[in-house]
C-alpha positions in Angstrom: 16.0 9.3 -19.9 13.9 6.1 -20.0 11.8 4.9 -17.1 10.4 1.4 -17.1 7.4 1.1 -14.8 6.2 -2.4 -13.9 2.5 -2.7 -13.1 -0.4 -5.1 -12.9 -3.8 -3.4 -12.9 -4.0 0.5 -13.2 -4.0 2.3 -9.9 -4.6 5.9 -8.7 -1.0 6.0 -7.5 0.3 5.4 -11.0 -2.3 7.2 -13.0 -2.5 10.3 -10.9 0.9 10.2 -9.1 3.8 8.6 -10.8 3.0 9.1 -14.5 2.3 12.9 -14.2 5.5 13.1 -12.0 7.5 11.3 -14.7 6.2 13.7 -17.3 7.2 16.7 -15.1 10.7 15.2 -14.8 11.0 14.9 -18.6 11.2 11.1 -18.5 10.1 8.8 -21.3 8.0 6.1 -19.8 7.5 2.5 -20.9 4.9 0.7 -18.8 5.4 -3.1 -18.7 2.2 -4.9 -17.7 0.2 -8.0 -18.1 -2.9 -5.8 -18.6 -1.9 -3.5 -21.5 -5.4 -2.7 -22.7 -6.4 -1.5 -19.2 -3.3 0.7 -19.0 -3.8 2.2 -22.4 -7.3 3.1 -21.5 -6.2 4.6 -18.2 -3.6 6.7 -20.0 -6.1 7.9 -22.6 -8.7 8.7 -19.9 -6.3 10.8 -17.8 -4.3 12.6 -20.4 -6.5 12.7 -23.5 -5.6 11.0 -26.7 -3.4 13.8 -27.9 -1.1 13.3 -24.9 -1.6 9.6 -24.2 1.2 8.7 -26.7 3.8 10.1 -24.3 3.4 6.9 -22.2 4.3 3.7 -24.1 2.5 0.5 -22.9 4.0 -2.9 -23.6 2.6 -6.3 -22.7 4.9 -8.4 -20.5 4.6 -11.2 -17.9 5.8 -8.8 -15.2 5.7 -11.5 -12.5 8.5 -13.3 -14.3 11.8 -11.5 -13.9 13.3 -13.3 -16.9 10.5 -12.0 -19.1 11.0 -8.4 -17.7 14.7 -8.5 -18.4 14.2 -9.9 -21.9 11.6 -7.3 -22.7 13.8 -4.4 -21.5 17.0 -5.7 -23.1 15.3 -6.0 -26.5 13.8 -2.5 -26.3 15.2 1.0 -25.2 18.1 1.2 -22.9 16.8 1.8 -19.3 17.8 4.6 -16.9 15.5 3.3 -14.1 13.3 0.3 -13.4 10.5 1.0 -11.0 7.2 -0.4 -9.6 4.7 0.7 -6.9 3.1 -2.7 -6.9 3.4 -4.9 -3.8 3.6 -8.0 -6.0 6.4 -6.7 -8.3 9.1 -5.3 -5.9 11.4 -8.3 -6.0 11.2 -8.6 -9.8 11.8 -4.9 -10.2 14.8 -5.0 -7.8 16.3 -7.9 -9.7 15.8 -6.3 -13.1 17.4 -3.0 -11.9 20.4 -5.0 -10.5 20.8 -6.8 -13.8 21.1 -3.6 -15.7 23.4 -2.0 -13.1 20.8 0.6 -12.1 19.8 2.0 -8.7 17.3 -0.2 -7.1 16.1 -1.8 -3.9 17.9 -4.8 -2.4 16.0 -7.7 -3.8 16.4 -9.6 -0.5 14.7 -6.7 1.4 12.0 -6.7 -1.3 11.4 -10.4 -0.8 11.5 -10.3 3.0 8.8 -7.6 3.1 6.6 -9.3 0.6 6.9 -12.8 2.2 5.4 -12.6 5.7 7.1 -15.8 6.9 10.5 -14.5 5.8 9.8 -11.2 7.5 9.1 -12.8 10.8 12.1 -15.1 10.5 14.4 -12.2 9.7 13.2 -10.0 12.5 13.7 -12.9 15.0 17.2 -13.8 13.6 18.4 -10.2 13.9 16.9 -9.8 17.4 14.7 -6.9 16.2 11.5 -8.6 17.4 10.1 -12.1 17.9 6.5 -13.0 17.1 5.3 -16.6 17.3 4.5 -17.7 13.8 4.4 -20.8 11.6 3.9 -21.5 7.9 1.4 -23.8 6.3 3.1 -24.5 3.1 1.3 -25.3 -0.2 0.5 -29.0 -0.2 0.1 -29.1 3.6 -3.5 -29.7 4.7 -5.3 -27.2 7.0 -5.8 -30.0 9.5 -2.0 -29.9 10.3 -2.6 -26.5 12.1 -4.1 -28.5 15.0 -0.7 -30.0 15.7 0.9 -26.6 16.2 1.3 -24.8 19.6 -0.7 -21.8 18.3 -1.3 -19.0 20.9 -4.9 -17.9 20.7 -6.3 -15.6 19.6 -4.2 -15.8 16.4 -4.2 -14.3 12.9 -4.2 -16.3 9.7 -3.1 -14.7 6.4 -1.7 -15.6 3.0 2.0 -15.6 3.1 2.2 -13.2 0.2 -1.1 -11.4 0.5 -1.9 -7.7 0.5 -4.7 -5.3 1.6 -5.9 -7.4 4.5 -7.4 -9.8 1.9 -8.1 -13.1 3.6 -6.6 -11.9 6.8 -8.7 -13.3 9.7 -8.6 -13.7 13.4 -9.3 -17.1 15.0 -10.2 -17.8 18.6 -9.7 -21.6 18.7 -8.3 -24.5 16.7 -11.5 -25.5 15.0 -12.1 -22.0 13.7 -8.5 -21.7 12.5 -8.8 -24.9 10.5 -12.1 -23.8 9.0 -10.8 -20.4 8.0 -7.7 -22.0 6.4 -10.0 -24.3 4.3 -12.1 -21.3 3.2 -9.1 -19.3 2.2 -7.7 -22.3 0.2 -11.1 -22.7 -1.5 -11.0 -19.1 -2.7 -7.3 -18.8 -3.5 -6.1 -22.3 -4.4 -3.3 -24.1 -2.6 -1.5 -21.0 -1.4 1.0 -20.9 1.5 -0.4 -19.5 4.7 1.1 -17.9 7.8 -0.5 -18.2 11.3 0.9 -15.9 14.0 0.1 -14.6 17.4 -2.4 -11.7 17.5 -0.6 -8.5 18.3 -3.0 -6.3 20.2 -2.6 -2.5 20.3 -3.3 0.7 18.4 -2.7 0.3 14.7 -0.5 2.9 13.2 1.6 3.5 10.0 4.9 5.1 9.3 5.6 6.6 5.9 9.3 6.9 4.9 11.3 7.9 1.9 15.0 7.1 1.5 17.8 7.4 -1.1 20.7 5.2 -2.1 23.1 7.2 0.1 21.3 6.4 3.3 19.3 9.6 3.8 15.9 8.7 5.1 12.9 11.1 5.7 10.0 10.2 7.9 6.8 11.8 6.4 4.7 11.2 9.5 2.1 8.4 9.6 -1.5 7.5 10.4 -3.6 6.1 13.2 -5.9 3.5 11.5 -9.4 2.5 12.3 -10.3 -1.1 11.6 -13.6 -3.1 11.4 -14.4 -5.5 14.2 -12.9 -9.0 14.2 -12.6 -11.5 12.7 -11.7 -9.3 9.6 -9.2 -6.4 9.4 -10.8 -3.9 7.0 -9.4 -0.4 7.1 -12.2 2.1 7.7 -10.1 5.2 7.8 -6.9 7.0 8.9 -6.1 10.0 10.9 -2.8 11.7 10.0 -0.1 12.0 12.7 2.7 14.5 11.9 5.1 12.6 14.2 4.8 9.5 16.3 6.6 9.5 19.7 10.3 9.6 19.0 11.0 6.2 20.7 8.2 4.5 18.7 9.6 5.9 15.4 13.1 4.7 16.5 11.8 1.2 17.1 10.1 1.0 13.8 13.1 2.3 11.9 15.3 -0.2 13.6 13.1 -3.1 12.5 13.0 -1.7 8.9 16.8 -1.6 9.0 16.9 -5.2 10.1 14.8 -6.1 7.0 17.1 -4.0 4.8 14.5 -1.4 3.8 16.0 1.9 2.6 15.6 3.1 -0.9 12.4 4.8 -2.1 9.0 4.9 -0.4 7.9 2.4 2.3 4.5 2.1 4.0 4.8 0.3 7.3 2.0 -0.9 9.5 2.6 -1.6 13.2 0.8 -1.7 16.5 1.8 0.1 19.7 1.1 -1.3 23.2 2.9 -0.4 26.4 5.4 1.7 24.6 6.5 -1.1 22.3 6.1 -1.0 18.5 5.6 -4.3 16.6 5.4 -4.7 12.9 2.3 -6.0 11.3 3.1 -5.6 7.6 5.7 -3.8 5.5 4.6 -2.6 2.1 7.8 -1.6 0.3 6.1 1.1 -1.8 4.1 4.3 -1.3 1.0 4.2 0.8 -2.1 3.6 -1.4 -5.8 4.2 -1.5 -5.2 7.8 -2.4 -3.3 8.5 0.9 -0.2 9.1 -1.2 -2.0 11.8 -3.2 -3.1 13.3 0.1 0.4 13.3 1.5 1.8 15.1 -1.5 -0.8 17.8 -1.5 -0.9 18.2 2.3 2.8 18.3 2.8 3.3 20.6 -0.2 6.1 18.5 -1.7 6.6 16.8 -5.1 6.4 13.4 -3.4 6.1 11.3 -6.5 9.0 13.1 -8.2 11.2 12.5 -5.1 10.4 8.8 -5.2 11.3 8.5 -8.9 14.5 10.5 -8.4 15.7 8.1 -5.8 15.3 5.3 -8.4 17.3 7.4 -10.8 20.1 7.4 -8.3 19.7 11.0 -7.3 20.1 12.0 -3.6 17.4 13.5 -1.5 17.8 16.9 0.0 18.4 17.1 3.7 15.2 19.1 4.1 12.3 18.4 1.8 10.5 21.5 2.8 7.4 19.7 3.9 4.7 21.6 5.8 4.6 21.0 9.5 1.8 20.5 11.9 -0.8 19.7 9.3 -3.9 17.6 10.1 -5.8 15.2 7.9 -8.3 12.4 7.8 -9.2 9.7 5.3 -12.4 7.7 5.4 -13.6 4.9 3.1 -17.4 4.5 2.7 -17.8 0.8 2.7 -20.2 -1.7 1.2 -21.9 -3.7 3.9 -23.6 -6.2 1.6 -23.3 -7.8 -1.8 -25.3 -6.3 -4.6 -25.5 -3.5 -7.2 -24.6 0.1 -6.4 -27.7 2.0 -7.6 -26.9 5.4 -6.3 -23.9 7.2 -5.0 -22.4 10.7 -4.8 -20.3 12.1 -7.6 -16.7 13.2 -7.3 -16.4 16.5 -5.4 -13.9 19.0 -4.2 -14.8 21.4 -1.4 -13.0 24.0 0.8 -14.4 25.6 3.9 -13.1 26.7 7.4 -9.6 26.0 6.4 -10.3 22.4 5.3 -9.8 21.1 1.8 -11.8 18.0 1.1 -11.9 15.7 -2.0 -14.2 12.8 -2.6 -13.5 10.2 -5.3 -15.8 7.3 -6.1 -14.1 3.9 -6.4 -17.1 1.9 -7.7 -19.4 3.0 -10.5 -23.1 2.9 -10.2 -24.6 -0.1 -11.9 -21.8 -2.4 -10.9 -22.5 -5.5 -9.0 -20.0 -6.9 -6.5 -19.8 -9.6 -3.9 -18.9 -8.7 -0.3 -15.1 -9.2 -0.2 -14.3 -8.1 3.4 -11.2 -6.2 2.1 -10.5 -2.8 0.7 -12.3 -4.0 -2.5 -15.5 -3.2 -0.6 -14.5 0.5 -0.6 -17.2 2.6 -2.4 -15.1 5.7 -2.5 -12.5 7.7 -0.5 -12.9 11.0 1.3 -9.7 12.7 2.0 -9.4 16.0 3.8 -6.7 18.1 5.3 -6.4 21.4 7.2 -4.4 24.3 6.0 -1.9 25.8 8.4 -3.5 26.4 11.8 -6.5 24.2 11.3 -7.0 21.7 14.1 -8.0 18.0 13.9 -11.5 18.6 15.2 -12.2 21.0 12.4 -11.0 18.5 9.8 -13.1 15.7 11.5 -16.2 17.9 11.5 -15.9 18.6 7.8 -15.5 14.9 6.9 -18.4 13.9 9.2 -20.7 16.5 7.7 -19.8 15.4 4.2 -20.6 11.8 4.9 -23.8 12.6 6.8 -25.2 14.5 3.8 -24.6 11.7 1.3 -26.0 8.2 0.7 -24.7 5.1 -1.0 -27.5 2.7 -1.9 -26.9 -1.0 -2.7 -29.7 -3.2 -4.1 -29.6 -7.0 -3.8 
């Protein structure tokens, strides 16, 4: 069977998750990407040159659904078209529909990617109403002064990801200034301004099939940097949110049309009310998906691919229960060159399995981005059965305290 996987830059989710899973399922994989050299190098690095040929990499303008359909239709017959990229869900869904394959509803994929559409859909269906407005491409930032914006507010690119250029503004002058700065960096992109939703930031991780079966794989409590930016500093795993909170989130996802495959949903909770911040219609990233698979003891990536092959999910995935985990991202606090940093490591002690993976090589110079591009590495740890959260936290804290990341100007 032939799987077409659409991708932009190589990611850990693809290299360490989906490609090995596809191999275990016996799938022949064709990666369509606008960065073929990077993907060929990633495949060779991970599998060795003698096995790298099992994954075919073809160049394609994957942001253009017409180009994707043409590339596939002039190549091998597809059995599944899949992507784990935020930017490519709509194109992937449309391509799957064109070939009559199992895929996400392209309208749901578009609604979750476009933050203005998401807010409008939730309001239209009565699922939730958040004050928001769109500053379209071509509209000047000064027009924001004419809107009845509730302060504090949040400004973000309409189709952004990873909290990049997501900022909080306290008053009109600051809002206009931030809009101009975002436009200076990103060009004349459409922006969304919306009311600030206060509360505890959480995530819900779900997995569904084409028959309507949906599994909730738990979620995370997330720690953020202080305003005005929203940089994720780490996550603590939650086996189950309160039942009513989970029900509220699932109802809002249903209003958006989310169902098939993996979905990573961010929301805040205040006063017993769950309100969506962002819906990423793919598996959680930053190696948290790798943690979930190992911690829960399930072939998560295989399950996700099987749903896109049209296969049903089991009523019980056999996931471990009452597990505890924490993820922390050592963060650059300044621009400069990383001159020293710890190497990759895997440790096990007191019932805790800990892995550290660097995300930035020593000798590399970077600006300060105020997004997850400032991550220097990722520490992920989980407790085996019976290990409590405090023990997991102590293991992570001890690991971080014993190591240093040095950045030179």
